[in-house]
Each structure stands twice: as C-alpha cells, then as structure tokens.
ROBA-214905 format. One record per atom (N, C-alpha, C): residue number from 1; x, y, z; atom name; residue in one letter. Coordinates in nm, 4 decimals. Layout:
N
+-----+----------+----------+----------+----+----+
:   i :        u :        v :        w : at : aa :
+-----+----------+----------+----------+----+----+
: NUM :        X :        Y :        Z : CA :  A :
...
+-----+----------+----------+----------+----+----+
//
This chain:
75
+-----+----------+----------+----------+----+----+
:   i :        u :        v :        w : at : aa :
+-----+----------+----------+----------+----+----+
:   1 :  -0.0673 :   1.6593 :  -1.1769 :  N :  X :
:   1 :  -0.1202 :   1.6093 :  -1.0534 : CA :  X :
:   1 :  -0.2160 :   1.7152 :  -0.9998 :  C :  X :
:   2 :  -0.3269 :   1.6689 :  -0.9473 :  N :  X :
:   2 :  -0.4266 :   1.7603 :  -0.8930 : CA :  X :
:   2 :  -0.4785 :   1.7060 :  -0.7608 :  C :  X :
:   3 :  -0.5126 :   1.7962 :  -0.6724 :  N :  X :
:   3 :  -0.5681 :   1.7576 :  -0.5430 : CA :  X :
:   3 :  -0.7146 :   1.7984 :  -0.5386 :  C :  X :
:   4 :  -0.7973 :   1.7068 :  -0.4904 :  N :  X :
:   4 :  -0.9411 :   1.7323 :  -0.4811 : CA :  X :
:   4 :  -0.9757 :   1.7500 :  -0.3339 :  C :  X :
:   5 :  -1.0539 :   1.8515 :  -0.3041 :  N :  X :
:   5 :  -1.0980 :   1.8714 :  -0.1660 : CA :  X :
:   5 :  -1.2476 :   1.8963 :  -0.1649 :  C :  X :
:   6 :  -1.3023 :   1.9091 :  -0.0483 :  N :  X :
:   6 :  -1.4448 :   1.9384 :  -0.0371 : CA :  X :
:   6 :  -1.5305 :   1.8146 :  -0.0241 :  C :  X :
:   7 :  -1.4674 :   1.7008 :   0.0014 :  N :  X :
:   7 :  -1.5439 :   1.5793 :   0.0227 : CA :  X :
:   7 :  -1.5938 :   1.5114 :  -0.1040 :  C :  X :
:   8 :  -1.5575 :   1.5637 :  -0.2191 :  N :  X :
:   8 :  -1.5994 :   1.4995 :  -0.3444 : CA :  X :
:   8 :  -1.5082 :   1.3817 :  -0.3752 :  C :  X :
:   9 :  -1.5610 :   1.2773 :  -0.4368 :  N :  X :
:   9 :  -1.4733 :   1.1681 :  -0.4814 : CA :  X :
:   9 :  -1.3780 :   1.2191 :  -0.5894 :  C :  X :
:  10 :  -1.2558 :   1.1718 :  -0.5865 :  N :  X :
:  10 :  -1.1539 :   1.2179 :  -0.6813 : CA :  X :
:  10 :  -1.1941 :   1.1897 :  -0.8259 :  C :  X :
:  11 :  -1.2659 :   1.0808 :  -0.8487 :  N :  X :
:  11 :  -1.3037 :   1.0429 :  -0.9842 : CA :  X :
:  11 :  -1.3942 :   1.1471 :  -1.0498 :  C :  X :
:  12 :  -1.4714 :   1.2203 :  -0.9698 :  N :  X :
:  12 :  -1.5638 :   1.3191 :  -1.0267 : CA :  X :
:  12 :  -1.4925 :   1.4449 :  -1.0734 :  C :  X :
:  13 :  -1.3677 :   1.4655 :  -1.0317 :  N :  X :
:  13 :  -1.2945 :   1.5860 :  -1.0693 : CA :  X :
:  13 :  -1.2258 :   1.5729 :  -1.2048 :  C :  X :
:  14 :  -1.2085 :   1.4530 :  -1.2552 :  N :  X :
:  14 :  -1.1342 :   1.4313 :  -1.3800 : CA :  X :
:  14 :  -1.1903 :   1.5115 :  -1.4979 :  C :  X :
:  15 :  -1.3207 :   1.5125 :  -1.5242 :  N :  X :
:  15 :  -1.3705 :   1.5911 :  -1.6386 : CA :  X :
:  15 :  -1.3428 :   1.7412 :  -1.6243 :  C :  X :
:  16 :  -1.3566 :   1.7946 :  -1.5033 :  N :  X :
:  16 :  -1.3317 :   1.9379 :  -1.4825 : CA :  X :
:  16 :  -1.1837 :   1.9709 :  -1.5024 :  C :  X :
:  17 :  -1.0961 :   1.8838 :  -1.4561 :  N :  X :
:  17 :  -0.9523 :   1.9053 :  -1.4738 : CA :  X :
:  17 :  -0.9165 :   1.8983 :  -1.6220 :  C :  X :
:  18 :  -0.9706 :   1.7980 :  -1.6909 :  N :  X :
:  18 :  -0.9445 :   1.7830 :  -1.8344 : CA :  X :
:  18 :  -0.9916 :   1.9072 :  -1.9108 :  C :  X :
:  19 :  -1.1102 :   1.9571 :  -1.8787 :  N :  X :
:  19 :  -1.1626 :   2.0767 :  -1.9450 : CA :  X :
:  19 :  -1.0761 :   2.1989 :  -1.9165 :  C :  X :
:  20 :  -1.0282 :   2.2129 :  -1.7927 :  N :  X :
:  20 :  -0.9439 :   2.3282 :  -1.7572 : CA :  X :
:  20 :  -0.8113 :   2.3237 :  -1.8322 :  C :  X :
:  21 :  -0.7522 :   2.2052 :  -1.8454 :  N :  X :
:  21 :  -0.6260 :   2.1922 :  -1.9191 : CA :  X :
:  21 :  -0.6481 :   2.2250 :  -2.0660 :  C :  X :
:  22 :  -0.7535 :   2.1716 :  -2.1242 :  N :  X :
:  22 :  -0.7808 :   2.1974 :  -2.2664 : CA :  X :
:  22 :  -0.8199 :   2.3425 :  -2.2922 :  C :  X :
:  23 :  -0.8804 :   2.4095 :  -2.1943 :  N :  X :
:  23 :  -0.9130 :   2.5516 :  -2.2106 : CA :  X :
:  23 :  -0.7859 :   2.6354 :  -2.2124 :  C :  X :
:  24 :  -0.6859 :   2.5923 :  -2.1368 :  N :  X :
:  24 :  -0.5585 :   2.6638 :  -2.1337 : CA :  X :
:  24 :  -0.4767 :   2.6359 :  -2.2585 :  C :  X :
:  25 :  -0.4673 :   2.5079 :  -2.2956 :  N :  X :
:  25 :  -0.3897 :   2.4689 :  -2.4140 : CA :  X :
:  25 :  -0.4569 :   2.3470 :  -2.4763 :  C :  X :
:  26 :  -0.5312 :   2.3657 :  -2.5857 :  N :  X :
:  26 :  -0.6047 :   2.2548 :  -2.6470 : CA :  X :
:  26 :  -0.5154 :   2.1409 :  -2.6967 :  C :  X :
:  27 :  -0.3873 :   2.1684 :  -2.7188 :  N :  X :
:  27 :  -0.2955 :   2.0664 :  -2.7689 : CA :  X :
:  27 :  -0.2344 :   1.9808 :  -2.6573 :  C :  X :
:  28 :  -0.2520 :   2.0201 :  -2.5324 :  N :  X :
:  28 :  -0.1934 :   1.9450 :  -2.4207 : CA :  X :
:  28 :  -0.2700 :   1.8153 :  -2.3980 :  C :  X :
:  29 :  -0.1983 :   1.7051 :  -2.3971 :  N :  X :
:  29 :  -0.2664 :   1.5783 :  -2.3684 : CA :  X :
:  29 :  -0.2907 :   1.5625 :  -2.2185 :  C :  X :
:  30 :  -0.4009 :   1.5019 :  -2.1861 :  N :  X :
:  30 :  -0.4325 :   1.4699 :  -2.0473 : CA :  X :
:  30 :  -0.4431 :   1.3184 :  -2.0410 :  C :  X :
:  31 :  -0.3566 :   1.2586 :  -1.9612 :  N :  X :
:  31 :  -0.3561 :   1.1126 :  -1.9526 : CA :  X :
:  31 :  -0.3273 :   1.0689 :  -1.8098 :  C :  X :
:  32 :  -0.3317 :   0.9397 :  -1.7896 :  N :  X :
:  32 :  -0.3057 :   0.8791 :  -1.6585 : CA :  X :
:  32 :  -0.3978 :   0.9365 :  -1.5519 :  C :  X :
:  33 :  -0.5258 :   0.9340 :  -1.5794 :  N :  X :
:  33 :  -0.6242 :   0.9827 :  -1.4832 : CA :  X :
:  33 :  -0.6487 :   0.8730 :  -1.3802 :  C :  X :
:  34 :  -0.5721 :   0.8813 :  -1.2716 :  N :  X :
:  34 :  -0.5838 :   0.7821 :  -1.1643 : CA :  X :
:  34 :  -0.5804 :   0.8534 :  -1.0307 :  C :  X :
:  35 :  -0.6438 :   0.7923 :  -0.9320 :  N :  X :
:  35 :  -0.6331 :   0.8459 :  -0.7976 : CA :  X :
:  35 :  -0.4984 :   0.8034 :  -0.7390 :  C :  X :
:  36 :  -0.4571 :   0.8726 :  -0.6354 :  N :  X :
:  36 :  -0.3311 :   0.8393 :  -0.5708 : CA :  X :
:  36 :  -0.3366 :   0.6976 :  -0.5124 :  C :  X :
:  37 :  -0.4523 :   0.6607 :  -0.4602 :  N :  X :
:  37 :  -0.4688 :   0.5247 :  -0.4069 : CA :  X :
:  37 :  -0.4483 :   0.4190 :  -0.5152 :  C :  X :
:  38 :  -0.4975 :   0.4450 :  -0.6361 :  N :  X :
:  38 :  -0.4785 :   0.3501 :  -0.7464 : CA :  X :
:  38 :  -0.3317 :   0.3384 :  -0.7846 :  C :  X :
:  39 :  -0.2609 :   0.4512 :  -0.7855 :  N :  X :
:  39 :  -0.1181 :   0.4492 :  -0.8187 : CA :  X :
:  39 :  -0.0408 :   0.3689 :  -0.7149 :  C :  X :
:  40 :  -0.0692 :   0.3922 :  -0.5874 :  N :  X :
:  40 :  -0.0011 :   0.3184 :  -0.4800 : CA :  X :
:  40 :  -0.0323 :   0.1697 :  -0.4897 :  C :  X :
:  41 :  -0.1577 :   0.1348 :  -0.5131 :  N :  X :
:  41 :  -0.1964 :  -0.0056 :  -0.5230 : CA :  X :
:  41 :  -0.1234 :  -0.0747 :  -0.6384 :  C :  X :
:  42 :  -0.1155 :  -0.0099 :  -0.7536 :  N :  X :
:  42 :  -0.0466 :  -0.0691 :  -0.8685 : CA :  X :
:  42 :   0.1041 :  -0.0804 :  -0.8439 :  C :  X :
:  43 :   0.1598 :   0.0176 :  -0.7732 :  N :  X :
:  43 :   0.3037 :   0.0185 :  -0.7465 : CA :  X :
:  43 :   0.3443 :  -0.0993 :  -0.6596 :  C :  X :
:  44 :   0.2645 :  -0.1301 :  -0.5582 :  N :  X :
:  44 :   0.3026 :  -0.2344 :  -0.4638 : CA :  X :
:  44 :   0.2372 :  -0.3692 :  -0.4902 :  C :  X :
:  45 :   0.1516 :  -0.3793 :  -0.5893 :  N :  X :
:  45 :   0.0833 :  -0.5060 :  -0.6170 : CA :  X :
:  45 :   0.1796 :  -0.6128 :  -0.6643 :  C :  X :
:  46 :   0.2705 :  -0.5804 :  -0.7546 :  N :  X :
:  46 :   0.3627 :  -0.6804 :  -0.8094 : CA :  X :
:  46 :   0.4602 :  -0.7329 :  -0.7050 :  C :  X :
:  47 :   0.5273 :  -0.6464 :  -0.6272 :  N :  X :
:  47 :   0.6170 :  -0.7014 :  -0.5246 : CA :  X :
:  47 :   0.5435 :  -0.7891 :  -0.4241 :  C :  X :
:  48 :   0.4223 :  -0.7515 :  -0.3886 :  N :  X :
:  48 :   0.3448 :  -0.8306 :  -0.2931 : CA :  X :
:  48 :   0.3127 :  -0.9671 :  -0.3531 :  C :  X :
:  49 :   0.2748 :  -0.9683 :  -0.4803 :  N :  X :
:  49 :   0.2431 :  -1.0942 :  -0.5484 : CA :  X :
:  49 :   0.3675 :  -1.1824 :  -0.5568 :  C :  X :
:  50 :   0.4815 :  -1.1236 :  -0.5879 :  N :  X :
:  50 :   0.6063 :  -1.2001 :  -0.5968 : CA :  X :
:  50 :   0.6452 :  -1.2575 :  -0.4614 :  C :  X :
:  51 :   0.6237 :  -1.1820 :  -0.3559 :  N :  X :
:  51 :   0.6554 :  -1.2302 :  -0.2210 : CA :  X :
:  51 :   0.5680 :  -1.3496 :  -0.1842 :  C :  X :
:  52 :   0.4414 :  -1.3422 :  -0.2175 :  N :  X :
:  52 :   0.3514 :  -1.4549 :  -0.1883 : CA :  X :
:  52 :   0.3927 :  -1.5788 :  -0.2663 :  C :  X :
:  53 :   0.4280 :  -1.5597 :  -0.3916 :  N :  X :
:  53 :   0.4694 :  -1.6723 :  -0.4750 : CA :  X :
:  53 :   0.5967 :  -1.7361 :  -0.4177 :  C :  X :
:  54 :   0.6927 :  -1.6546 :  -0.3772 :  N :  X :
:  54 :   0.8173 :  -1.7062 :  -0.3198 : CA :  X :
:  54 :   0.7899 :  -1.7807 :  -0.1898 :  C :  X :
:  55 :   0.6993 :  -1.7294 :  -0.1090 :  N :  X :
:  55 :   0.6656 :  -1.7968 :   0.0165 : CA :  X :
:  55 :   0.6011 :  -1.9327 :  -0.0106 :  C :  X :
:  56 :   0.5137 :  -1.9405 :  -0.1085 :  N :  X :
:  56 :   0.4488 :  -2.0680 :  -0.1426 : CA :  X :
:  56 :   0.5514 :  -2.1691 :  -0.1931 :  C :  X :
:  57 :   0.6432 :  -2.1247 :  -0.2765 :  N :  X :
:  57 :   0.7469 :  -2.2151 :  -0.3271 : CA :  X :
:  57 :   0.8340 :  -2.2644 :  -0.2131 :  C :  X :
:  58 :   0.8661 :  -2.1780 :  -0.1184 :  N :  X :
:  58 :   0.9466 :  -2.2166 :  -0.0030 : CA :  X :
:  58 :   0.8755 :  -2.3211 :   0.0812 :  C :  X :
:  59 :   0.7476 :  -2.3009 :   0.1068 :  N :  X :
:  59 :   0.6711 :  -2.3972 :   0.1873 : CA :  X :
:  59 :   0.6658 :  -2.5327 :   0.1182 :  C :  X :
:  60 :   0.6390 :  -2.5336 :  -0.0098 :  N :  X :
:  60 :   0.6332 :  -2.6600 :  -0.0837 : CA :  X :
:  60 :   0.7696 :  -2.7283 :  -0.0820 :  C :  X :
:  61 :   0.8760 :  -2.6532 :  -0.1010 :  N :  X :
:  61 :   1.0109 :  -2.7109 :  -0.0996 : CA :  X :
:  61 :   1.0429 :  -2.7727 :   0.0355 :  C :  X :
:  62 :   1.0057 :  -2.7052 :   0.1425 :  N :  X :
:  62 :   1.0308 :  -2.7589 :   0.2760 : CA :  X :
:  62 :   0.9503 :  -2.8863 :   0.3010 :  C :  X :
:  63 :   0.8252 :  -2.8880 :   0.2578 :  N :  X :
:  63 :   0.7426 :  -3.0073 :   0.2762 : CA :  X :
:  63 :   0.7982 :  -3.1261 :   0.1982 :  C :  X :
:  64 :   0.8498 :  -3.1001 :   0.0798 :  N :  X :
:  64 :   0.9031 :  -3.2081 :  -0.0029 : CA :  X :
:  64 :   1.0346 :  -3.2596 :   0.0543 :  C :  X :
:  65 :   1.1200 :  -3.1699 :   0.1012 :  N :  X :
:  65 :   1.2521 :  -3.2118 :   0.1482 : CA :  X :
:  65 :   1.2563 :  -3.2526 :   0.2941 :  C :  X :
:  66 :   1.1557 :  -3.2233 :   0.3725 :  N :  X :
:  66 :   1.1587 :  -3.2510 :   0.5156 : CA :  X :
:  66 :   1.1799 :  -3.3994 :   0.5491 :  C :  X :
:  67 :   1.1150 :  -3.4931 :   0.4828 :  N :  X :
:  67 :   1.1400 :  -3.6345 :   0.5178 : CA :  X :
:  67 :   1.2874 :  -3.6729 :   0.5011 :  C :  X :
:  68 :   1.3527 :  -3.6247 :   0.4013 :  N :  X :
:  68 :   1.4949 :  -3.6551 :   0.3805 : CA :  X :
:  68 :   1.5793 :  -3.5934 :   0.4896 :  C :  X :
:  69 :   1.5509 :  -3.4713 :   0.5264 :  N :  X :
:  69 :   1.6268 :  -3.4028 :   0.6315 : CA :  X :
:  69 :   1.6058 :  -3.4737 :   0.7651 :  C :  X :
:  70 :   1.4831 :  -3.5107 :   0.7961 :  N :  X :
:  70 :   1.4528 :  -3.5770 :   0.9230 : CA :  X :
:  70 :   1.5194 :  -3.7135 :   0.9298 :  C :  X :
:  71 :   1.5225 :  -3.7866 :   0.8178 :  N :  X :
:  71 :   1.5836 :  -3.9200 :   0.8145 : CA :  X :
:  71 :   1.7337 :  -3.9083 :   0.8384 :  C :  X :
:  72 :   1.7975 :  -3.8114 :   0.7779 :  N :  X :
:  72 :   1.9431 :  -3.7935 :   0.7958 : CA :  X :
:  72 :   1.9764 :  -3.7490 :   0.9373 :  C :  X :
:  73 :   1.8879 :  -3.6730 :   0.9990 :  N :  X :
:  73 :   1.9148 :  -3.6252 :   1.1368 : CA :  X :
:  73 :   1.9082 :  -3.7378 :   1.2382 :  C :  X :
:  74 :   1.8275 :  -3.8387 :   1.2113 :  N :  X :
:  74 :   1.8157 :  -3.9514 :   1.3063 : CA :  X :
:  74 :   1.9193 :  -4.0586 :   1.2804 :  C :  X :
:  75 :   1.9865 :  -4.0550 :   1.1683 :  N :  X :
:  75 :   2.0865 :  -4.1586 :   1.1365 : CA :  X :
:  75 :   2.2181 :  -4.1284 :   1.2000 :  C :  X :
+-----+----------+----------+----------+----+----+
//
C-alpha cells in the first residue's frame, strides 16, 4: 500500500512505485494497482446491487399480491 501526496493523481504514481519495488527486489511481484476509491467502490458494489434487486422483487411481489390482500380485507 502506498500513499500519494502533492496533488498528483494516484494513477500517476504506479510506475514509480513499481520501479522502486523492483529496484529493491527484482523478484517481488507488484500487483493490484488500484486506488483506495476503486477498492471501496468494488467492495460495496455487490451488496448495493443485491439490495436494489431485492427491493425490486419486493415491489413486484406487493403489486402482484395486493389485489388478493385488498379483496380479503373487504370480505
């Protein structure tokens, strides 16, 4: 993990970080070059998508079953 400062975009630091790691140990792999914002977005994207899907299914279920519920309530 690396922190970028000085107002530069984080994406521009990746080549310099990769070069510094390889200068220290050429056998060390450098992977998962992502900004913290990208990691957070990927982490919460799936739960958010699942929540939306569940909400849509709930709304459709209520719309389909509402006439039956309303008819039984008036009987």
